[in-house]
N, C-alpha and C positions, 0 to 999 in steps of 0.2 A: 596598438592600444594596450594599456596596462590591464592586468586582472583587477576586478572590482567586485564588490558585494553589495549591490543596491537592495534596499527594501522595496518591495513591489506590492501592488494590490490588484485584486481581481474581483469582478462583480459576479455574484451567483445568486440568482433568484431574489434580487433586491438587497442583498447584504454584501458588504465589502470584506473580502477575505484578505488576510495579511500573510505575506510571504517574504522570503529572502532568496535572492538569486545569486548564485556563485558563478561569475563569468570568468573564464580563463583569458589569458592574454591573447591578443590577435584580433583582427578585424571581424572575424566570423564570416558567414553565419556558423554557429557552433551547433553540433548535435546536443540535444538537451535531454536530461534525465529528470523526470518529476519523481521526487522521493516522498513517499506517502507514509506518514507515521501512524502508529496504532492507537489504541484506546488506553488512557485518555490523552496520550501525547507526552508522557514523561520522557521517553526516549525518542528524540527527534532525528537521530541519525545524522547529525551535522558532521561527524567524523567521516562518514561515508560520502557526504556531499563534498567535503574538502578533498578527499581522495579522488573523487570523480573529476573535480576541477583540475587537479594536478595531472590527471591523465588526458586532459584536453576537452572534457565535456562541461557544458553548462549544467548546473544542478540546482533545482528549485525545491525548497522546502516551504510548506505553507500550512496554515491552520484551517480546519473546517469550520463551518457555521456552529455557533453555540459553544466554542471552545476557546479558552485562553484569551478572553476579552473580545473575541469576534462576536458581532451581533447575531441575532437569530437563535434558534433552538437546536440542540444536538439530537440527531437521530442517525441510525444506520443509513437510511435512504438519503438523508442530506449529505452524508459522506460520499455516496455514489454520485449524487447530482453535482456536488462541488468539484469532485475529481474530474468529471466530464467537462465542466465549465472551464476549469484551469487548463486542461489539455487543449480545448478549443482556443483559449486565449493565447497560449504560447505559440500557436501557429499564426497569430494575427499580424506579426511584423513589428510589434512594439519594441522588441529587443533583437539583437543580432543572433537569432536562433534559426536553425535549419528546420523548417516545417516538415520536411520529409524524413527527418531522423529524430523522432520523439520516442523515448522509451519510458516505461514506468517501472519503478522499483519500490515495492511496498513491504512493510514489516507488520506481521500480525493482522489486525484489522486492515492495515494498509495493503498487505498481500492479497486479502480478499478483494479490496477495492481495485487493485491493479489488475487482477485477472478478470474481474467483472467488467471493468472499463475497456480493457483490450478486446474482450470477446464482443463487446457492443460496437467497437470502433476499429474497423479493419486498417485504418491508417496508422495505428500505433505500431511502431516498427519492431519492438521487442519488449518483453515483460519479464520481470523477476518477482517471485514471491518468496519472502523470507519468513519462516515460521508462520505461514499464512493460517488465519483462523477461518475454518469452514463453517459458515453460519447454518448451512443446510444440515450438516452433521449435528451441530449443537442443538438445533431446533428439534430434530428427531429424538435426541436424548432427553430433551425437556418433556416432550409429549409422552415418552415411554416411562418416565420415572419422575414422580413429584419431588423426590429428594434431590435429584439432579437439577430439576428446574429451580428449586429454592436456592441451591448452591450458586447457580448463575445469577439469580436476583441479588443475593448477598454480595457476590464478587463484584458485580457492576456497581452496586450501591457504595462500595468502599472507595471507588475511584471517581466520584462525581464532583469533587471540589473544583476542578478547573472547567467544568461543564455547566451548562444552564438549560433549563427547560425540559428536563427529563428525569427519569428514575430507573432504578434497577428493574422494577416490575414492568415499566413501559418498554424498556429495551428488550426484555425477554418476550413480551407480547408481540413486539414488532418482528422479532426474529421468528417466532412461531407462525405469525401470519404469512410471512414470506415462504416459509417451509422449503419444499424441494426446489423452488425457483432460485434459491441461493445455495444450492449444492454445487460446489466447485467442480467436481468430477464431470458433471453434466455439460460443462462448457467445452469439453474436449473437441467436439466437431467444429466449433467456431474458431478454435485456436489451432486446428490442425495445419501443419505446414508452416507455422510461424515460430520464430525463436522464443522459446519459453525456458526459463531457468527456475527450478524449484529447490529451495534449500530448507531442509527440515532440521529439527533440533532434538537431540537424543536424550537430553536430561531436562525435559520441559513438561511440567504438569498443565500448562495453559493450552498448548497445542501439541498433545502427544503425537509423535510421528506416526504411530500405527493407525491413528484415527484421522489426522489432518493432512498428512503428507503421503503416506503409502498409497491410498486410493487414487491420488492425483497422478502419481508416478505410473500406476497401472493404466489409468485412463488416457493420459497424455503420452502416448507411446514414443514420440520423438523428442520429448522434452529432456533437457539436461537436468540432472538431479544429484543432490548430495545430502547426506545427513551428518551434521557436525555434532560431536559429543559435548554439547554445551547447553546452557539454560535458555529461557525464552528471549532474553535480551542479547544473547550471544556475547555474554560479558567477557569471556576469555578467548573469543574467536573474532574480534573486530578486524584485525589485520587480514586474517584469512578470508573473512567476508568480503572486504574491499578487493582483495586480489581476485577472488573468484568472480565477483560481479564485473570488474573491469575487464578481465580476460574474456568473459562471455560477451560483453558489449563490443569489445574490440573485434570479435569475430562476426558479429551480427548486426551492428548498427552502422 
């Protein structure tokens, strides 16, 4: 069978999610990597998906509810629900995918969703967080400092154009309401003994490594970890990102 790139859909809580599946050549079943984009989804990591396909993995990129024309409303919790729904769907047998070899790779908000989803689903075989955004850490900063809180409101408000049904204030309030339940370091016991790769970014004001990466390295004692000297989008480290992720998956998936 030739390689192909079909458009795919998934149901999540009554809404239809849109995605693109990058299938490698061969009959399969293929190990599959669900690639989770961040907020609001300007960087969708299609270059990483193509690199994964060249390495023999099926790679899925999709949009969450309330984003980029998908129905429903945007919220952090909907991102978590949609990710769980998609992970369940890729095991359904609709496509030539290996249900026992499902990995999650997420960037920024997607890194948060990848770790949260893997912690809740022991069947996820491997997980990668790239410049992961720790909502528990951000919520604590908002509660401690009104200026920090307003900065988050303003930053979220600036990126709402491709989203629907939310606001910067609503997103900060949701983050604060979740509080410590969304602190990524606290997931360590549920991810112990499983393959985890943490990639931090050293020139990144969005997820400063000392706040969003280093605490996870300390908590996830067996996780592989790197800090690349680059910005939040890993703009000048895309090839190194792909090589690092593919090497990790090759040893663990």
